[in-house]
C-alpha positions as CSV (number, residue, x, y, z in Angstrom):
1,M,-9.9,3.0,-17.2
2,G,-6.9,3.4,-14.9
3,R,-4.8,1.0,-17.0
4,T,-2.2,3.5,-17.8
5,S,1.4,2.6,-18.1
6,D,2.1,3.7,-14.5
7,A,-1.0,2.3,-12.8
8,R,0.8,-0.9,-11.8
9,D,3.7,1.0,-10.4
10,R,1.4,3.2,-8.4
11,I,-0.4,0.2,-6.9
12,L,2.9,-1.4,-6.0
13,A,4.2,1.9,-4.4
14,A,1.0,2.4,-2.5
15,A,0.9,-1.2,-1.3
16,Q,4.5,-1.1,0.0
17,S,3.9,2.1,1.9
18,L,0.7,0.8,3.5
19,I,2.3,-2.6,4.3
20,E,5.2,-0.9,5.9
21,S,3.0,1.4,8.0
22,R,0.1,-0.9,8.9
23,G,1.0,-4.5,7.9
24,Y,-0.5,-6.7,5.3
25,S,-3.5,-8.4,6.9
26,A,-5.4,-5.3,7.8
27,L,-5.3,-3.9,4.3
28,G,-8.1,-4.2,1.8
29,V,-7.9,-3.9,-2.0
30,A,-10.2,-0.8,-2.0
31,E,-7.8,1.0,0.4
32,I,-4.8,0.2,-1.7
33,C,-6.6,1.4,-4.9
34,K,-7.6,4.6,-3.2
35,A,-4.1,5.3,-2.1
36,A,-2.8,4.5,-5.6
37,G,-5.5,6.7,-7.2
38,V,-6.7,3.9,-9.5
39,P,-10.1,2.2,-9.8
40,K,-10.6,-1.3,-8.3
41,G,-10.8,-2.8,-11.8
42,S,-7.2,-1.8,-12.5
43,F,-6.1,-3.8,-9.5
44,Y,-7.5,-7.0,-10.8
45,Y,-6.2,-6.2,-14.3
46,F,-2.6,-6.4,-12.9
47,F,-3.0,-8.7,-9.9
48,E,-5.3,-11.7,-9.4
49,S,-5.3,-11.4,-5.6
50,K,-3.9,-9.4,-2.7
51,E,-1.4,-12.2,-2.1
52,A,-0.2,-11.9,-5.7
53,L,0.3,-8.2,-5.0
54,A,2.2,-8.9,-1.9
55,L,4.5,-11.2,-3.8
56,A,5.0,-8.5,-6.4
57,V,5.9,-5.9,-3.7
58,I,8.4,-8.4,-2.2
59,D,10.0,-9.0,-5.6
60,E,10.1,-5.3,-6.4
61,H,11.7,-4.4,-3.1
62,W,14.2,-7.3,-3.4
63,S,15.2,-6.2,-6.9
64,R,16.2,-2.8,-5.5
65,Q,17.8,-4.1,-2.4
66,R,19.8,-6.8,-4.2
67,R,21.1,-4.1,-6.6
68,D,22.2,-2.0,-3.6
69,W,23.7,-4.9,-1.7
70,S,25.6,-6.1,-4.8
71,A,27.0,-2.6,-5.4
72,V,28.5,-2.6,-1.9
73,L,29.4,-6.3,-1.4
74,D,30.8,-6.8,-4.9
75,G,32.5,-3.4,-5.0
76,D,36.0,-2.3,-4.3
77,G,37.6,-2.3,-0.9
78,E,38.6,-4.8,1.7
79,P,36.0,-7.4,2.7
80,L,35.3,-6.1,6.2
81,D,35.0,-2.5,4.9
82,R,32.4,-3.8,2.4
83,L,30.5,-5.5,5.1
84,R,30.6,-2.4,7.3
85,R,29.3,-0.4,4.4
86,L,26.3,-2.7,4.0
87,F,25.4,-2.2,7.7
88,E,25.8,1.6,7.3
89,I,23.4,1.8,4.4
90,T,20.9,-0.2,6.3
91,E,21.2,2.1,9.3
92,A,20.9,5.2,7.0
93,A,17.7,3.8,5.3
94,Q,16.0,3.2,8.7
95,R,17.0,6.7,9.9
96,A,15.7,8.3,6.7
97,G,12.4,6.4,7.0
98,Q,12.0,7.6,10.6
99,Q,12.6,11.2,9.6
100,T,10.0,10.9,6.8
101,C,7.2,9.2,8.7
102,G,8.1,9.6,12.3
103,T,8.5,5.9,13.0
104,V,11.1,3.2,12.3
105,S,9.5,1.1,9.6
106,G,11.8,-1.9,10.0
107,C,12.6,-4.4,7.3
108,L,9.8,-5.2,4.9
109,F,10.9,-8.8,4.7
110,G,11.3,-9.2,8.4
111,N,7.9,-7.7,9.0
112,L,6.2,-9.9,6.6
113,T,8.0,-13.0,7.9
114,L,6.6,-12.3,11.4
115,E,3.1,-11.6,10.1
116,L,2.6,-14.1,7.3
117,S,5.1,-17.0,7.5
118,N,2.5,-19.2,9.1
119,Q,-0.4,-18.0,7.0
120,A,0.7,-17.8,3.3
121,E,3.0,-20.6,2.1
122,T,3.9,-18.9,-1.2
123,I,5.0,-15.8,0.6
124,R,6.9,-17.8,3.2
125,V,8.8,-19.7,0.5
126,R,9.6,-16.5,-1.4
127,L,11.0,-14.9,1.8
128,Q,13.1,-17.9,2.5
129,E,14.6,-17.6,-1.0
130,I,15.4,-14.0,-0.4
131,F,17.0,-14.5,3.0
132,D,19.1,-17.4,1.5
133,A,20.2,-15.1,-1.3
134,Q,21.3,-12.5,1.3
135,V,23.2,-15.1,3.2
136,D,24.9,-16.2,-0.1
137,M,26.0,-12.6,-0.7
138,V,27.3,-12.1,2.8
139,E,29.1,-15.5,2.9
140,A,31.1,-14.7,-0.2
141,V,32.6,-11.6,1.6
142,V,33.1,-13.5,4.9
143,A,35.0,-16.2,2.9
144,Q,37.2,-13.5,1.4
145,A,37.9,-12.0,4.8
146,G,38.8,-15.5,6.1
147,E,41.3,-16.1,3.3
148,R,43.0,-12.9,4.4
149,G,43.1,-14.0,8.0
150,E,40.9,-11.2,9.1
151,V,38.1,-13.3,10.7
152,D,38.1,-16.5,12.7
153,V,34.9,-18.6,12.0
154,P,34.6,-22.4,11.7
155,D,31.9,-22.2,9.1
156,T,31.4,-19.3,6.7
157,R,27.8,-20.3,6.0
158,D,26.9,-20.3,9.6
159,A,28.7,-17.0,10.1
160,A,26.9,-15.4,7.2
161,R,23.5,-16.6,8.6
162,S,24.5,-15.1,12.0
163,L,25.3,-11.7,10.4
164,V,22.0,-11.6,8.5
165,A,20.2,-12.6,11.6
166,Q,22.0,-9.9,13.6
167,L,21.1,-7.3,11.0
168,E,17.4,-8.3,11.0
169,G,17.3,-8.5,14.8
170,Q,18.8,-5.1,15.4
171,V,16.4,-3.6,12.9
172,L,13.5,-5.3,14.6
173,F,14.6,-3.8,18.0
174,A,14.9,-0.4,16.3
175,K,11.3,-0.8,15.1
176,L,10.0,-2.1,18.4
177,F,11.5,0.7,20.4
178,N,11.1,3.3,17.6
179,N,14.7,4.2,18.2
180,T,17.4,3.9,15.5
181,G,20.0,4.2,18.3
182,R,19.4,0.4,18.7
183,L,21.5,0.1,15.5
184,D,24.6,1.7,17.0
185,A,26.0,-1.6,18.2
186,L,25.4,-3.4,15.0
187,W,29.0,-3.3,13.6
188,A,30.7,-4.2,16.9
189,N,28.3,-7.1,17.4
190,C,29.1,-8.4,13.9
191,L,32.8,-8.1,14.4
192,A,32.4,-10.2,17.6
193,L,30.4,-12.8,15.6
194,L,33.3,-13.0,13.2
195,G,36.0,-13.2,15.8
196,A,37.5,-10.0,14.3
197,R,38.6,-6.7,15.8
198,P,38.0,-3.2,14.6
199,R,41.0,-2.0,12.7
200,Q,43.1,0.5,14.6
201,E,43.7,3.9,13.0
202,A,47.3,4.7,12.3
203,P,48.7,7.2,14.9
204,A,49.0,10.8,13.6
205,R,52.4,11.9,12.7
206,S,53.8,14.8,14.7
């Protein structure tokens, strides 16, 4: 009956792929089920509505992203190095996506914010929670850098919001222009927002 142990995962994977390529509003349940290779009855066995599916896709994506962000931001290394690594993995993910499908997919959360924040209150609230959690994670590292005298910001919370907004904005431009080169200035812009300077490499010994 299509209610196998992996049917839900297939629906989630198909939905995320379709949302990333076409957006949420234009999708129908039948199209999602066809892409997932499951009967329509299986969809409603796992999800009461398309909006419930969207929330599940958001939560699944955030679970993976939060794990990746935590591995970088809570890992070893100096604070600014960890922040830079976060931006590097974001750039790498966008470039990999472009190589796979030919277009820059952008950020799932940013895309859904633009499309649905004025239409679906439950989705808007969930996206707010996720962006607040991202700011929390970045702020902890900014505070560490501040304690070391590596950045000059009057308010670590505002600085963290600016960094997350910079990340989202540059990814949005990369998607708009279908050009991952728009991400090249990301780190320099973030250093400017933090009142920091790139660390100079030590001169080579003769």
